C-alpha positions, 0 to 999 in steps of 0.5 A, spaced: 494 473 483 491 477 489 491 485 489 492 488 495 490 496 496 495 499 502 490 505 504 489 510 509 486 517 508 490 520 513 498 522 511 504 520 515 502 513 518 507 509 514 503 507 509 508 507 503 513 504 508 509 499 509 507 498 501 515 498 500 517 493 505 511 488 505 513 488 497 520 487 499 518 482 504 514 478 500 519 477 494 524 475 500 519 469 501 520 467 493 514 471 491 513 475 485 510 482 486 508 488 483 508 495 487 503 500 484 505 507 486 498 510 486 500 516 490 502 523 486 507 524 491 511 518 488 514 516 495 514 509 493 517 510 486 523 515 489 524 510 495 525 504 490 530 509 486 526 511 480 526 518 480 525 524 475 522 519 470 515 522 468 515 520 461 511 513 462 508 512 469 501 509 472 498 516 470 499 514 462 496 507 464 490 510 467 488 514 462 489 509 457 495 512 453 500 506 455 499 499 457 501 497 463 507 493 461 510 499 458 511 502 465 514 497 469 521 497 472 524 491 475 527 494 482 531 491 487 530 486 490 530 481 484 522 479 483 520 486 485 517 490 479 514 497 480 509 501 476 511 508 478 507 514 479 509 522 477 506 528 479 502 528 473 497 523 477 495 529 481 491 531 475 488 524 473 482 524 478 479 531 474 481 527 467 477 521 469 472 523 473 467 525 467 467 518 464 462 513 466 467 508 468 471 512 472 472 507 478 474 502 473 480 504 470 485 501 474 482 495 475 482 494 467 489 496 467 491 491 472 487 485 468 493 486 463 498 484 469 501 477 469 506 473 472 505 476 479 503 472 485 501 479 488 500 486 486 500 491 492 497 498 491 500 504 495 494 509 495 494 516 496 492 519 503 485 521 501 479 518 499 479 520 492 477 517 486 484 514 485 483 511 492 476 508 489 480 506 483 484 502 488 479 499 492 475 497 486 481 493 483 483 490 489 481 483 493 483 486 500 485 492 503 491 493 508 490 499 513 496 501 516 495 506 522 498 510 527 496 509 534 493 515 536 486 518 537 485 521 531 487 515 527 480 511 530 476 517 527 479 516 520 479 508 521 471 509 521 471 513 515 475 508 511 471 502 513 465 506 511 468 507 504 470 500 504 463 498 505 460 502 500 465 500 495 463 493 496 456 494 496 456 498 489 462 496 486 466 490 488 463 485 492 469 481 493 473 487 497 475 485 504 479 488 509 485 484 510 487 487 516 489 493 521 497 494 522 499 498 527 505 502 525 510 507 528 509 504 535 512 507 541 511 502 547 513 508 552 507 512 549 501 511 554 497 513 548 500 508 543 498 502 548 491 505 549 489 505 542 493 499 541 488 496 546 482 499 543 484 496 536 485 489 539 478 490 543 474 492 537 478 488 531 480 482 534 480 478 528 483 483 523 488 486 527 495 484 525 499 481 531 506 484 528 507 491 530 511 496 526 516 500 531 518 507 530 525 506 527 530 511 524 533 506 519 526 505 516 526 513 515 533 513 512 532 507 507 528 511 502 533 516 501 538 511 498 533 508 494 532 502 497 527 498 501 529 498 509 529 490 508 535 491 504 538 497 507 539 494 514 536 487 514 537 487 521 534 493 524 528 493 528 523 495 523 526 491 517 525 485 522 518 487 523 516 487 516 519 480 515 515 478 520 509 482 517 510 478 510 510 471 514 504 473 518 500 476 511 502 469 507 499 465 513 493 469 513 492 468 505 493 461 506 493 456 500 493 460 493 
């Protein structure tokens, strides 16, 4: 089982869209996938049709109140499972911070997971204790980023955090890759930033590029991944390509 944190401290970069649709894309290739919604905004949960159930969520698992198996939901497509978030998760950081093992809660919880090929963790848009928990639990970190100037500054900060986590808490953590999202090839800045990424991260940059696409934005309101909502739209086709490239990079398991 490989664990991938989908992380970027900058909001609005397509992080949740990537987590949901990469998970769905991997399921379509025959993989069994667990998606952990670690964002208190719970967008991945609502985007997969799990709305309003706060009685059992990843919050209760992090605090040791419930086992992971007690909060899992089978969602569509078949083979995809969700550990949902809830607004209560916003308080988890304060509750676990005083504990000596505060960085290890998610890692300990995911040790119970079995029968999955991949676990994808949708991180909050912040470099907080929840994100640190995800990076400590993960083998890889996938970084979606919009091609704009400020994204490059945020990327440096995130990569520094990954290095510190690797040095102090998780020596097995590696950057899986950088993913260009919400890309508009009519926008000169998008192209320029994309070229900068190609120049500085030639081995880490995904060749797959996720375009701006209205169907990707519409799909969550129907509680479905875009790959199910409109499989033939440009966004869905791009995420199908991402899933294939992701598996090619992973190599034999």
